[in-house]
N, C-alpha and C positions, 0 to 999 in steps of 0.2 A: 504494500499501499505506499505509495507515493504521496508524501505533505509539501503541499509547495511552501517555502519560505513567505513569510509575512513582510507588508509593505511597511518602510518606515512610517513613523506618526508624523513627521515633517518633511519637507521637500529640502533637499539640498540647499537652494536659494533662498530658504525662507527665513534669514537670518534676522531680519526686521522685527521678527514675531517676538524676540527676547533680545530687545534693543540694548540692555545692558550688559547681558553676554557678547554679544557682536562688539560691542565698542570694546570690552577687555580683552576680546580674541583678536582684534585687528591690532592693538597696539601692544599687547603682551600675551601672544597665544600660550607660553608656558603657563601660566596661571588657569587657564582652561583646561589644558591638556592635564595639569595636576590634579585640577578636580575630578576630571572624568576618571583617570587613572586609580585614584583612590578607590572610587566607588568599584571600580571593575575588579580590582585586586581585593575588594571586600575588605580593605583598611590594612592589609598587609603592608603598603607602601603608602606611605603619606602623601597628600598633596604637595609638601613641599619639596620632599626628594624627588617625586616624579617631575616636578616641575623644572627644580635645578639640573636634573638630568637632561631634560629636553633642550633647556637652553643651554647648556655646556656643549651637546652634540651639535645645536643649531650653530653657536658662533665658532666652534672648532672645525667643522666640517662641512655644515649647509645641509646636512642628510636627514635633519629632524623628522622629517616626513616618513622615513622609514620606521621611526620609534612609533608615531602616532598611527602609521597604517597598520602596525600589529595587533593596537588597542580596538581599532575598529572592527577586525575580525573577529575578537574576543568580543566585542558586544552583539555582533553577528551570530557568533555562536550562542550565546546565552539566550539571546530573546529569537533566535530562528529568523533573522531579517534575510532579506534578499540581497544581493550583491550587486546593488544598482546606484547610479547608474553605469557605472563602471568599474572595475575590480580596485580594490582597496589602496594598492598602493599606487596606481594612478591617479585615482582621486586624489590622494592627500600630496602626490607630486605635484599636481596642477593647481589643486585648490584645498590647501590644509586648512586654510582659516575658516570656510563655508564648510568642510568636514566636520572638523572639530566642534562649531556652533551645533551642528546637526546631533552629533554623538551626544554634547551637551542636554539638547533640546528633549532626545529620545530618552535619556535616564529621567529628565524631570516629568516628561509624559506620562512615565511607569512607575511615577510615586516616590523617586529618588532624587532628591534635593541635593545636590553637586556641593552647594554652598554651605550646606552641613557637614558635608563628610561622613563618612561611613560610621563615626562611632556618634554622632550627631542625628542620625535618623530617628525617627520617633518610634518610638514601640506601638504605636496604633497602625503606621504603615504595614501592610503585609504586602510584600512583593515577592514573586517567585523569580528568584535568581536563575532557574534551569528550566529548559523546555520541558514539556508533555514525554512522557517515556518513547512513544514512537520519535517524536522528534530528536531527542536526545540520542536514540540509536542512530539516528541517521545523520547527526551530526558527527557521531564517532565513527563512522564508515568515512565519511568526508574527511576527517582528520588523518585517516590511515592513508 
């Protein structure tokens, strides 16, 4: 039984839906990346550590998009999202800012406020951080 990946809750170019995140990401994408990474890593890596790592890679190599494309893949695997509008690394290479904003909005729309971080999330929030069993099996197959 084939399960079709879900669409992202917002479009890639819907950055102005969350103008605050859009502005922060335009001027300091490492902050948005750090916030997203902390949630995706379930608090094992702090926002600050991820942001600094992103900034160092950006300053030394200019290849920060490689790091952020891996986190996009993690988000897609967790929520079983489609690989659109193009492959993750190409998307982050061409439009890292828009991709980071979309990932941030996706987490927010799923009840995870990246501003609060992993430890700051409310006990009231019930967010399933893994796809249903059928989809999870498909994700495992795709990762092999």
